[in-house]
LOLUMZA-689901 format. One record per residue: x, z, y of N, C-alpha, C in turn; residue in one letter. Coordinates in steps of 0.05 Angstrom, whole numbers, padded with zeros to 5 digits, always signed. Example, Ala and Ser with C-alpha at 12.3 -4.5 7.8 and 13.67 -1.06 7.14 Angstrom:
BEGIN
+00264+00156-00114+00246+00156-00090+00264+00156-00066A
+00257+00142-00045+00273+00143-00021+00258+00157+00001S
//
This chain:
BEGIN
+02113+02008+02342+02127+01991+02361+02110+01966+02366M
+02106+01959+02391+02089+01936+02398+02105+01910+02393V
+02093+01891+02380+02106+01865+02375+02108+01850+02402N
+02132+01840+02408+02137+01827+02433+02122+01801+02437Q
+02113+01790+02414+02098+01764+02416+02068+01769+02423D
+02060+01794+02424+02032+01800+02428+02025+01808+02457L
+02008+01793+02469+01998+01799+02496+01975+01819+02492D
+01979+01843+02503+01960+01865+02499+01934+01860+02513L
+01933+01841+02532+01909+01836+02547+01890+01815+02535N
+01898+01803+02513+01882+01781+02502+01859+01792+02484I
+01839+01776+02482+01816+01782+02463+01824+01770+02436D
+01832+01787+02418+01842+01777+02392+01821+01760+02377L
+01796+01769+02378+01775+01754+02364+01772+01726+02375E
+01772+01724+02402+01769+01697+02414+01793+01680+02409E
+01817+01691+02410+01841+01676+02406+01844+01666+02377E
+01835+01683+02358+01835+01675+02330+01816+01651+02325I
+01793+01653+02338+01773+01631+02336+01784+01605+02347K
+01799+01606+02370+01811+01583+02382+01832+01571+02363K
+01849+01588+02352+01870+01579+02334+01859+01567+02309L
+01837+01578+02299+01824+01568+02275+01815+01539+02280K
+01803+01534+02303+01794+01508+02309+01817+01488+02313K
+01837+01497+02328+01861+01481+02334+01876+01473+02308K
+01878+01491+02289+01893+01487+02265+01877+01474+02242L
+01851+01473+02246+01832+01466+02224+01838+01485+02201N
+01836+01511+02207+01843+01532+02188+01818+01545+02177A
+01821+01556+02153+01800+01573+02141+01812+01601+02137V
+01796+01621+02142+01805+01649+02137+01790+01660+02113I
+01805+01666+02092+01794+01678+02068+01801+01708+02068L
+01782+01725+02063+01788+01754+02063+01776+01767+02039A
+01792+01785+02028+01782+01802+02005+01765+01824+02015H
+01747+01834+01998+01729+01856+02005+01744+01881+02014Y
+01769+01884+02006+01784+01909+02012+01798+01908+02040Y
+01794+01887+02055+01806+01885+02081+01790+01903+02101Q
+01803+01909+02124+01790+01924+02144+01765+01909+02153E
+01744+01924+02162+01718+01911+02168+01720+01890+02190S
+01737+01894+02210+01739+01874+02231+01751+01848+02221E
+01769+01849+02202+01780+01825+02190+01758+01811+02173I
+01743+01827+02158+01721+01815+02142+01702+01800+02160Q
+01697+01811+02183+01678+01799+02202+01688+01773+02214D
+01715+01770+02214+01727+01745+02225+01729+01723+02204M
+01726+01730+02179+01732+01711+02157+01709+01691+02154A
+01718+01667+02145+01698+01646+02138+01685+01652+02111D
+01702+01663+02093+01692+01670+02066+01703+01697+02058F
+01686+01714+02047+01695+01740+02037+01688+01741+02007I
+01706+01752+01991+01699+01752+01963+01719+01768+01946G
+01715+01767+01920+01735+01779+01902+01754+01757+01894D
+01772+01763+01876+01794+01744+01869+01783+01718+01858S
+01763+01718+01842+01752+01694+01830+01739+01676+01852L
+01722+01688+01868+01709+01672+01889+01728+01661+01909E
+01749+01677+01916+01768+01667+01935+01786+01645+01923L
+01792+01647+01897+01807+01625+01884+01791+01599+01885A
+01765+01601+01880+01747+01578+01881+01746+01566+01909R
+01743+01584+01929+01742+01575+01957+01768+01561+01965R
+01790+01573+01956+01816+01561+01963+01819+01533+01952A
+01809+01529+01928+01811+01503+01915+01793+01482+01928K
+01770+01491+01938+01750+01473+01949+01753+01467+01979E
+01768+01483+01993+01768+01481+02022+01779+01454+02033T
+01766+01442+02052+01777+01418+02065+01796+01425+02088P
+01800+01451+02094+01818+01459+02116+01847+01450+02111A
+01861+01447+02133+01890+01441+02131+01907+01466+02127D
+01897+01488+02138+01912+01513+02137+01894+01535+02124V
+01906+01549+02105+01891+01571+02092+01905+01597+02102I
+01889+01614+02115+01899+01640+02124+01887+01661+02105V
+01904+01674+02089+01894+01691+02068+01897+01721+02076F
+01875+01733+02084+01875+01761+02090+01870+01776+02064A
+01892+01782+02051+01891+01795+02025+01919+01804+02018G
+01926+01802+01993+01953+01810+01985+01968+01786+01974V
+01994+01790+01969+02012+01768+01963+02003+01750+01940H
+01995+01763+01917+01988+01746+01894+01964+01728+01900F
+01946+01737+01917+01923+01721+01924+01931+01697+01941M
+01948+01701+01960+01958+01678+01976+01975+01659+01959A
+01990+01670+01940+02005+01653+01921+01986+01636+01905E
+01963+01647+01896+01944+01632+01881+01933+01609+01897T
+01928+01615+01923+01918+01593+01941+01939+01571+01943A
+01964+01578+01945+01985+01558+01947+01988+01542+01921K
+01985+01556+01898+01986+01542+01872+01964+01520+01871I
+01941+01527+01881+01918+01508+01880+01919+01487+01903L
+01935+01492+01923+01936+01475+01947+01965+01470+01956N
+01981+01455+01940+02009+01452+01947+02014+01438+01974P
+01995+01421+01981+01998+01405+02006+01990+01420+02031E
+01977+01442+02028+01966+01457+02051+01986+01479+02059K
+01984+01487+02084+01999+01510+02094+01983+01535+02088L
+01996+01554+02074+01982+01579+02067+01997+01602+02081V
+01982+01617+02097+01993+01639+02113+01983+01666+02103L
+02000+01686+02104+01993+01713+02097+02001+01731+02121L
+01982+01745+02132+01989+01761+02157+02013+01779+02154P
+02016+01792+02131+02039+01809+02126+02050+01803+02098D
+02075+01793+02098+02088+01785+02073+02093+01809+02054L
+02093+01833+02066+02097+01857+02050+02072+01867+02037E
+02049+01854+02041+02024+01862+02029+02025+01855+01999A
+02035+01873+01983+02039+01868+01955+02016+01879+01938G
+02022+01887+01914+02002+01898+01895+02016+01915+01874C
+02008+01940+01872+02020+01958+01853+02017+01948+01824S
+01994+01935+01819+01989+01925+01792+02008+01902+01786L
+02011+01883+01804+02029+01861+01801+02058+01871+01797A
+02065+01891+01813+02092+01902+01811+02098+01916+01784E
+02076+01925+01771+02080+01938+01745+02086+01919+01722S
+02086+01893+01728+02091+01873+01707+02112+01853+01716C
+02138+01861+01715+02159+01842+01723+02161+01819+01704P
+02166+01795+01714+02166+01771+01698+02186+01772+01675A
+02210+01783+01680+02230+01783+01659+02222+01800+01635D
+02209+01823+01641+02200+01841+01620+02176+01829+01606K
+02158+01816+01621+02135+01803+01608+02143+01781+01590F
+02163+01765+01598+02174+01744+01581+02184+01755+01555K
+02199+01776+01556+02210+01789+01532+02187+01799+01515K
+02167+01811+01527+02144+01822+01513+02129+01799+01498F
+02126+01776+01510+02113+01753+01497+02130+01744+01473R
+02156+01743+01477+02174+01733+01456+02174+01752+01432E
+02169+01778+01437+02167+01797+01415+02141+01796+01400E
+02121+01782+01411+02094+01780+01399+02086+01750+01398H
+02099+01734+01383+02092+01706+01381+02064+01702+01368P
+02051+01681+01374+02025+01675+01362+02002+01688+01377G
+02008+01703+01398+01986+01715+01414+01979+01697+01437H
+01953+01697+01443+01943+01684+01468+01946+01704+01490V
+01960+01696+01512+01965+01714+01534+01944+01710+01556A
+01924+01728+01557+01904+01728+01578+01914+01747+01600I
+01918+01738+01624+01931+01754+01644+01912+01756+01669T
+01908+01780+01677+01892+01787+01701+01905+01774+01725Y
+01889+01763+01743+01900+01748+01766+01918+01765+01784I
+01916+01791+01782+01933+01809+01798+01961+01810+01787N
+01975+01788+01789+02002+01785+01779+02017+01764+01795C
+02043+01763+01792+02059+01744+01808+02056+01716+01796T
+02065+01696+01812+02064+01668+01802+02082+01665+01778A
+02104+01679+01777+02122+01678+01753+02109+01688+01728E
+02093+01709+01730+02078+01719+01707+02055+01700+01699V
+02042+01689+01719+02021+01669+01714+02033+01646+01698K
+02057+01637+01705+02070+01615+01692+02077+01621+01663A
+02079+01646+01656+02085+01655+01628+02060+01660+01612L
+02036+01655+01624+02011+01662+01612+01996+01637+01602S
+01977+01642+01584+01960+01620+01574+01935+01616+01590D
+01922+01638+01598+01897+01637+01613+01898+01660+01633I
+01890+01654+01658+01887+01675+01678+01857+01683+01678I
+01852+01708+01685+01824+01718+01687+01822+01736+01711C
+01797+01742+01719+01791+01762+01739+01773+01783+01726T
+01767+01804+01740+01749+01824+01729+01721+01812+01727S
+01715+01791+01742+01688+01778+01741+01685+01762+01716S
+01706+01749+01707+01703+01730+01685+01718+01737+01659N
+01732+01759+01659+01749+01766+01636+01734+01768+01610A
+01711+01781+01610+01695+01784+01586+01686+01756+01575E
+01677+01739+01593+01669+01712+01585+01692+01697+01573K
+01716+01699+01584+01739+01684+01574+01747+01695+01547I
+01748+01721+01544+01756+01733+01518+01738+01725+01496I
+01712+01723+01502+01692+01716+01481+01695+01687+01472M
+01710+01671+01488+01714+01643+01480+01739+01639+01463Q
+01755+01660+01459+01779+01659+01443+01771+01662+01413I
+01780+01644+01396+01773+01646+01367+01780+01674+01356P
+01764+01683+01337+01768+01710+01326+01795+01713+01312E
+01805+01691+01301+01830+01693+01286+01855+01692+01304D
+01851+01690+01330+01873+01690+01349+01878+01718+01360K
+01903+01727+01360+01910+01752+01371+01914+01749+01402K
+01907+01770+01416+01907+01769+01445+01926+01790+01457I
+01942+01781+01477+01956+01799+01495+01940+01800+01521I
+01934+01824+01530+01920+01827+01556+01938+01843+01575F
+01943+01831+01598+01960+01844+01618+01950+01838+01646S
+01959+01852+01667+01976+01876+01664+01961+01903+01665P
+01934+01902+01669+01919+01927+01673+01908+01939+01647D
+01920+01962+01640+01912+01974+01614+01883+01985+01616K
+01875+01995+01639+01848+02006+01641+01827+01984+01638N
+01831+01961+01652+01813+01939+01649+01814+01929+01620L
+01838+01928+01608+01840+01920+01580+01825+01937+01561G
+01826+01963+01564+01812+01982+01547+01781+01978+01550R
+01773+01974+01575+01744+01970+01580+01735+01944+01566Y
+01751+01923+01568+01744+01897+01556+01744+01899+01525L
+01762+01915+01514+01762+01918+01485+01735+01930+01476Q
+01725+01950+01491+01699+01962+01484+01676+01942+01488K
+01677+01926+01509+01656+01907+01515+01655+01884+01495K
+01678+01875+01487+01679+01851+01470+01682+01857+01440T
+01692+01881+01434+01698+01887+01406+01724+01875+01396G
+01739+01863+01414+01764+01850+01406+01788+01869+01410R
+01805+01871+01389+01829+01885+01392+01849+01869+01408E
+01862+01881+01427+01882+01867+01444+01907+01884+01447M
+01929+01870+01449+01954+01884+01455+01956+01886+01485L
+01957+01911+01495+01955+01916+01524+01982+01922+01537L
+01986+01909+01560+02009+01916+01576+02004+01942+01591W
+02024+01958+01594+02020+01985+01606+02023+01984+01637D
+02003+01972+01650+02003+01971+01679+01977+01982+01690G
+01977+01989+01716+01953+02000+01728+01954+01997+01759S
+01931+02001+01771+01928+02000+01800+01929+02028+01812C
+01946+02033+01832+01948+02060+01843+01922+02070+01855I
+01906+02051+01866+01881+02059+01878+01861+02068+01857V
+01857+02052+01836+01837+02057+01816+01844+02080+01797H
+01869+02089+01798+01877+02112+01782+01877+02138+01798E
+01869+02136+01823+01871+02160+01840+01845+02176+01841T
+01823+02165+01831+01798+02179+01833+01797+02204+01816F
+01784+02224+01826+01782+02250+01812+01756+02253+01797S
+01758+02257+01771+01734+02261+01755+01719+02286+01764E
+01734+02307+01769+01721+02332+01777+01706+02329+01803K
+01717+02314+01822+01704+02310+01848+01680+02292+01846K
+01681+02272+01827+01658+02255+01823+01635+02271+01811I
+01641+02288+01792+01621+02305+01780+01608+02323+01802I
+01625+02334+01819+01615+02350+01842+01597+02334+01860D
+01605+02309+01866+01588+02292+01882+01561+02286+01869L
+01561+02282+01843+01536+02277+01828+01518+02301+01829K
+01529+02325+01828+01513+02350+01829+01501+02352+01857I
+01516+02346+01878+01506+02348+01905+01488+02324+01913R
+01490+02302+01899+01474+02278+01904+01462+02269+01878N
+01443+02284+01867+01432+02279+01840+01419+02251+01837P
+01409+02239+01859+01396+02213+01857+01415+02190+01860K
+01440+02196+01868+01460+02175+01872+01470+02164+01846A
+01473+02138+01844+01484+02125+01821+01514+02121+01825K
+01530+02126+01804+01558+02121+01805+01563+02092+01796V
+01576+02076+01813+01584+02049+01805+01614+02047+01807I
+01627+02034+01788+01656+02035+01786+01667+02008+01778A
+01692+02003+01788+01707+01979+01780+01720+01985+01754H
+01722+01965+01735+01734+01970+01709+01764+01975+01709P
+01777+01974+01732+01805+01982+01734+01808+02013+01734E
+01785+02027+01738+01786+02056+01738+01792+02067+01710C
+01803+02091+01709+01809+02103+01683+01783+02109+01668E
+01785+02112+01642+01762+02116+01625+01746+02141+01632D
+01761+02162+01641+01747+02187+01649+01728+02182+01671A
+01734+02163+01689+01715+02157+01711+01693+02139+01701I
+01700+02119+01685+01680+02099+01675+01658+02113+01659L
+01665+02135+01645+01645+02150+01629+01622+02160+01646R
+01627+02164+01672+01606+02175+01689+01591+02153+01704H
+01599+02128+01700+01587+02106+01715+01560+02097+01705A
+01542+02093+01723+01516+02081+01716+01519+02051+01714D
+01539+02040+01728+01544+02011+01727+01573+02006+01731Y
+01585+01987+01715+01613+01980+01717+01614+01950+01723I
+01629+01942+01743+01631+01913+01748+01653+01907+01768G
+01658+01881+01771+01678+01871+01791+01667+01877+01819S
+01684+01874+01838+01677+01880+01866+01651+01865+01874T
+01650+01839+01868+01627+01823+01876+01602+01832+01861S
+01606+01840+01836+01582+01850+01820+01573+01877+01830K
+01591+01894+01839+01582+01919+01851+01566+01914+01876L
+01574+01895+01892+01559+01888+01916+01531+01878+01909L
+01530+01861+01889+01504+01850+01880+01486+01873+01869K
+01498+01891+01855+01483+01913+01842+01469+01930+01863Y
+01483+01938+01884+01470+01955+01904+01447+01941+01919V
+01448+01914+01919+01427+01899+01932+01402+01897+01914Q
+01407+01897+01888+01385+01892+01869+01373+01918+01857E
+01389+01939+01856+01380+01964+01843+01362+01980+01862D
+01343+01995+01850+01323+02009+01865+01334+02035+01878E
+01357+02045+01868+01368+02070+01879+01375+02067+01908A
+01373+02089+01923+01379+02088+01952+01405+02100+01960D
+01420+02110+01939+01447+02121+01946+01466+02115+01922S
+01491+02111+01929+01511+02104+01908+01538+02118+01914F
+01551+02126+01893+01578+02136+01894+01596+02113+01885I
+01614+02104+01903+01629+02079+01899+01657+02085+01889I
+01663+02079+01864+01689+02084+01853+01705+02058+01852A
+01712+02049+01876+01731+02027+01879+01742+02030+01908T
+01759+02011+01916+01770+02012+01944+01747+02011+01964E
+01746+02030+01983+01722+02032+02000+01718+02009+02020P
+01736+01990+02021+01732+01967+02039+01706+01952+02032G
+01697+01953+02007+01673+01939+01999+01648+01951+02012I
+01650+01976+02021+01626+01989+02032+01616+01975+02057I
+01634+01963+02072+01626+01948+02096+01606+01926+02089H
+01611+01911+02068+01593+01890+02060+01567+01902+02049Q
+01569+01924+02035+01545+01938+02024+01527+01947+02047M
+01539+01958+02068+01523+01967+02091+01511+01944+02106E
+01524+01922+02107+01513+01898+02120+01490+01887+02104K
+01493+01887+02078+01472+01876+02060+01447+01894+02058A
+01452+01920+02055+01430+01939+02051+01436+01963+02069M
+01431+01961+02095+01438+01982+02114+01423+02008+02111P
+01401+02008+02097+01385+02033+02095+01394+02050+02071K
+01411+02040+02055+01421+02055+02032+01445+02071+02040K
+01452+02092+02023+01474+02110+02028+01497+02103+02009K
+01521+02102+02019+01545+02095+02003+01566+02117+02006Y
+01573+02129+01984+01592+02151+01985+01618+02143+01970I
+01640+02140+01985+01665+02133+01971+01675+02154+01952P
+01682+02147+01928+01693+02166+01909+01719+02177+01920A
+01722+02203+01919+01746+02215+01931+01771+02215+01913P
+01795+02214+01925+01819+02215+01909+01825+02244+01900P
+01844+02247+01882+01851+02273+01871+01862+02291+01894E
+01879+02279+01911+01891+02295+01932+01874+02295+01958E
+01869+02318+01969+01852+02320+01993+01867+02310+02018N
+01894+02311+02017+01910+02306+02041+01917+02276+02044S
+01907+02259+02026+01915+02231+02027+01890+02213+02029C
+01895+02188+02037+01874+02167+02036+01880+02148+02013S
+01886+02160+01990+01896+02145+01967+01876+02126+01955C
+01850+02130+01962+01830+02111+01952+01829+02085+01969N
+01846+02084+01991+01849+02060+02006+01874+02046+01996N
+01873+02020+01992+01896+02005+01983+01916+02002+02006C
+01940+02013+02004+01959+02011+02026+01968+01983+02031P
+01968+01966+02010+01977+01938+02013+01956+01922+02028H
+01931+01924+02020+01909+01910+02034+01908+01918+02063M
+01913+01943+02069+01910+01953+02096+01934+01946+02113K
+01955+01933+02102+01977+01924+02119+01969+01902+02138R
+01948+01887+02130+01938+01866+02147+01922+01878+02169N
+01926+01868+02193+01911+01877+02217+01903+01853+02233T
+01885+01857+02252+01877+01835+02270+01900+01824+02285M
+01918+01841+02294+01942+01833+02309+01959+01814+02291E
+01964+01822+02266+01980+01806+02248+01966+01780+02241K
+01939+01781+02238+01924+01757+02233+01927+01737+02255L
+01925+01746+02280+01929+01729+02303+01958+01718+02304Y
+01977+01735+02301+02005+01726+02303+02013+01706+02281L
+02003+01710+02257+02011+01691+02236+01999+01664+02241C
+01975+01663+02254+01964+01637+02261+01978+01625+02285M
+01986+01641+02304+02000+01632+02328+02027+01621+02320K
+02041+01635+02303+02069+01628+02296+02071+01611+02271N
+02049+01607+02257+02048+01593+02231+02068+01606+02212L
+02068+01632+02211+02086+01647+02195+02076+01676+02193S
+02080+01689+02170+02095+01682+02146+02080+01661+02129P
+02096+01644+02117+02085+01623+02099+02090+01630+02070R
+02072+01621+02053+02077+01623+02024+02090+01597+02015I
+02114+01599+02005+02130+01576+01995+02134+01580+01965E
+02136+01557+01950+02139+01559+01921+02151+01534+01910M
+02170+01537+01891+02182+01514+01878+02160+01499+01862E
+02161+01473+01863+02141+01457+01850+02140+01461+01820E
+02162+01465+01807+02162+01469+01778+02148+01495+01770S
+02152+01516+01786+02138+01542+01782+02108+01538+01787L
+02102+01525+01809+02074+01520+01816+02059+01506+01794R
+02071+01486+01782+02057+01470+01761+02053+01487+01736M
+02073+01504+01730+02070+01521+01706+02049+01543+01711R
+02047+01553+01735+02027+01573+01742+01999+01561+01744A
+01998+01536+01751+01972+01522+01755+01956+01520+01729L
+01970+01514+01707+01957+01509+01682+01938+01532+01673K
+01948+01557+01672+01930+01578+01664+01907+01584+01684P
+01912+01578+01710+01891+01582+01730+01869+01561+01725I
+01878+01536+01721+01858+01514+01715+01842+01521+01690D
+01855+01532+01670+01840+01540+01645+01819+01561+01652R
+01827+01580+01669+01807+01600+01677+01783+01588+01691M
+01788+01570+01710+01766+01557+01725+01749+01540+01706L
+01761+01528+01687+01745+01512+01667+01728+01530+01650E
+01739+01553+01641+01725+01571+01622+01705+01589+01637M
+01706+01589+01663+01688+01606+01678+01662+01593+01685S
//
């Protein structure tokens, strides 16, 4: 159904540029957004880089082309600014797997633990945490926790298991996961490797261990992008959300990028359905209407800010 507020004859790109100037707005986009949105953004990055950009921006309005927890993080860091999200329903399966009430109970059952929480969570869960982390800085943060301190890591069990191996630290893991990173087929990746023997497998640490075992390199979204630019290989099998491939092709257009396939042939399950809720039309309309907005109670914001600030200090 066509939105009645949208003039079908307008040039969306030009109108978004005009609104950005009028509002003194900045557009932040995650690597998993559609390519046309990435090309409109002032800054593209993973969760850590976008959190830093949100904190540093002099803009009056932050337009976050990502998912809800990312826009929430921008609001936590910028209470005085207007933060817009093109589609308020752009959630996160990982954040949804860790409800605040259950996480609170979990913490109470394990006193004395330091709660390191992946940024893919709600503001309420952040407020119940000691330190926030991203896949880019989690290892560095864990290594700064004294050996005698017990650690709760949430909500991603796959990232947690990977970090246990990397750091040698035992951690109590929350049983959560990302629907995209759990959808990749080990059998199909092996088949791709056989058909593309020179291709390197690169994977996000949210993938299951069966996938990570086949990876030549494991890293956050931004580190995967950096790897394809620096490595000598000319082809890669990409085991993360394929939105990142747009930036890889822009950075190194002569190389070949093969998205890791999902288990089911009939679905596009390796695409994040939440990230893809944002469209150019919704981006334009949210700037035109200054809605949907991210709103937050100040007491919650202050409690959620503390573990984010600790992350930025420790990074």
